[in-house]
C-alpha positions, 0 to 999 in steps of 0.5 A: 253502686260498685261495678258488680252492682252496674252488671247486676242491673244491666243484666236484670234490665235488658235480660243478658246474663251476668257475663254478657253484661259484664263484657257490655259494661267492661266495653263501655268504660274501655271506650270512654277511658280511650276516647279520653286518653286520646284527649277526646270527650265522651257524650251521653246524652241525657247522662252527662260528658266526660272530658279531659281538663289540663292541670297546669304546674303549680307550687305546693307544701310538703305537708310534714316539712313545709318545704315547698315543692312543685306540682307537676303539670297532670292531665285529669277526667271530669265529668259534667252532668247533663240537665237530665240528670241534675233534674234526676237528682233535684226531683 
């Protein structure tokens, strides 16, 4: 599913126009991104939790030359599904 398909499903489920549903989806994604950018987590009951994980710097290898390189520390968005979502996937 891409974003436009999500917008269509939201519009169908809520009776909103696609333009209004698009604003809702955009606002939801922006709120989650803003929260993660500030280092917080976004918990959505029955769906899961989006959170930020810190990755430490580490050694790697350049696949072409085999030369050792240092991979910089970074932050990554992660997702932990809720039990209800896990159950829905396995029923």
